[in-house]
C-alpha positions in Angstrom: 53.0 -183.3 -39.3 55.2 -183.0 -42.0 58.4 -185.3 -42.1 61.9 -184.2 -41.9 63.0 -185.4 -45.2 60.5 -183.2 -46.8 62.4 -180.7 -49.2 59.9 -178.1 -48.3 61.6 -174.9 -46.8 61.6 -174.7 -43.1 59.1 -172.1 -41.6 60.4 -172.6 -38.0 56.7 -173.6 -36.7 57.5 -177.3 -36.6 60.0 -178.2 -33.8 60.5 -181.8 -35.2 61.6 -180.6 -38.4 65.4 -179.9 -39.1 66.0 -177.2 -41.5 67.5 -178.3 -44.9 69.5 -175.7 -46.7 69.8 -175.8 -50.5 72.9 -177.4 -51.7 75.0 -176.0 -54.4 76.0 -178.5 -57.3 78.8 -180.7 -56.2 82.0 -180.4 -58.5 84.2 -183.7 -58.5 87.1 -183.4 -56.4 90.5 -183.1 -58.0 93.2 -185.1 -56.7 95.3 -183.0 -54.5 98.9 -182.9 -55.6 101.8 -182.1 -53.7 103.2 -178.7 -53.8 106.0 -178.4 -56.5 109.3 -177.9 -54.9 110.4 -174.1 -54.8 112.3 -173.3 -57.8 116.0 -172.8 -57.0 117.4 -169.3 -57.2 119.6 -168.9 -60.2 123.3 -169.5 -59.1 125.8 -167.1 -59.8 128.4 -167.9 -62.4 131.1 -169.9 -60.9 134.4 -168.1 -61.3 137.6 -169.9 -61.6 140.2 -169.5 -58.7 142.9 -167.0 -59.6 146.0 -168.7 -61.2 148.4 -169.6 -58.6 151.6 -168.0 -59.4 153.9 -170.1 -61.4 157.4 -170.3 -60.0 159.9 -171.5 -62.6 162.6 -173.9 -61.4 165.9 -172.4 -61.0 169.4 -174.2 -61.0 170.0 -173.3 -57.3 166.8 -175.1 -56.6 167.7 -178.2 -58.6 171.0 -178.4 -56.8 169.4 -178.1 -53.6 167.0 -181.1 -54.0 170.0 -182.9 -55.7 172.2 -182.4 -52.6 169.3 -183.4 -50.2 168.5 -186.6 -51.9 172.3 -187.3 -51.9 172.7 -186.6 -48.4 169.9 -188.9 -47.5 171.4 -191.7 -49.6 174.7 -191.2 -48.1 173.3 -191.6 -44.6 171.6 -194.8 -45.7 174.9 -195.9 -47.4 176.6 -195.4 -44.1 174.2 -197.2 -41.9 174.6 -200.1 -44.5 178.6 -200.1 -44.4 178.5 -199.9 -40.4 176.1 -202.9 -40.3 178.0 -205.1 -42.7 181.2 -205.4 -41.1 181.9 -209.1 -41.8 185.3 -209.3 -43.7 185.4 -211.2 -47.2 188.3 -212.2 -49.2 188.1 -210.6 -52.7 190.5 -211.4 -55.8 190.8 -208.9 -58.8 193.2 -209.4 -61.6 195.7 -211.2 -59.4 195.4 -208.8 -56.3 193.9 -210.4 -53.2 192.8 -208.5 -50.1 190.1 -208.6 -47.4 187.5 -206.0 -46.9 184.2 -205.6 -45.0 181.2 -206.7 -47.3 179.8 -203.1 -46.8 183.0 -201.4 -48.1 183.3 -204.0 -50.9 179.9 -203.2 -52.1 180.5 -199.5 -51.6 183.8 -199.9 -53.9 181.7 -201.7 -56.5 178.9 -199.2 -56.7 181.4 -196.2 -56.8 183.1 -197.9 -59.8 179.8 -198.5 -61.4 179.0 -194.8 -60.9 182.4 -193.8 -62.6 181.9 -196.0 -65.6 178.3 -194.3 -66.1 179.7 -190.9 -65.6 182.3 -191.4 -68.3 179.9 -192.9 -70.7 177.4 -190.2 -70.0 180.2 -187.4 -70.5 181.1 -189.0 -73.8 177.7 -188.9 -75.1 177.2 -185.4 -74.0 180.3 -184.3 -75.9 179.1 -186.1 -79.0 175.8 -184.4 -79.0 177.2 -181.0 -78.5 179.7 -181.5 -81.6 176.6 -182.8 -83.8 174.7 -179.7 -82.6 177.4 -177.2 -83.4 177.9 -178.9 -86.8 174.3 -178.6 -87.5 173.9 -175.0 -86.2 177.0 -173.9 -88.6 175.5 -175.7 -91.5 172.2 -173.7 -91.1 173.9 -170.3 -90.3 177.2 -169.9 -92.2 179.2 -167.0 -90.9 178.7 -163.7 -93.1 181.1 -161.6 -91.4 183.7 -159.8 -93.8 186.5 -159.9 -91.1 186.5 -163.9 -91.3 184.0 -164.3 -88.2 185.8 -162.0 -86.0 183.1 -160.3 -83.9 185.7 -157.8 -82.5 185.7 -154.7 -85.2 186.9 -152.1 -82.9 190.3 -151.0 -83.2 191.1 -152.5 -86.5 
């Protein structure tokens, strides 16, 4: 009897033998690499959002904002005056009088506001005069009738 480890081809007559199939040469196994992540599809170019319409400031809008802020300030000032009703004795240039604390502080604030307004007004007048002189020195009048723009009816 032939042994099962024999490399002879199996002819089918011997029941103790297991058929051995010829083997193909074994290639060394390559390490399994994880699949590459799918390539991202190209993104469409990002377009900038349409520009928002620019609205210029107007004098009316500025006045409205100023009046609104002033109104809020006056309400706060009124609350301050109502809550500070304790009278105090004040003296100014020989005058003596009694006023509630809130009213005295309000009078002082108004006086400071007037001083600031007068100083600012004087400065504005100075700047306008300087600008007018500068403009005249750069563009002297060249009209033959002495600078009178009204030439009709002469």
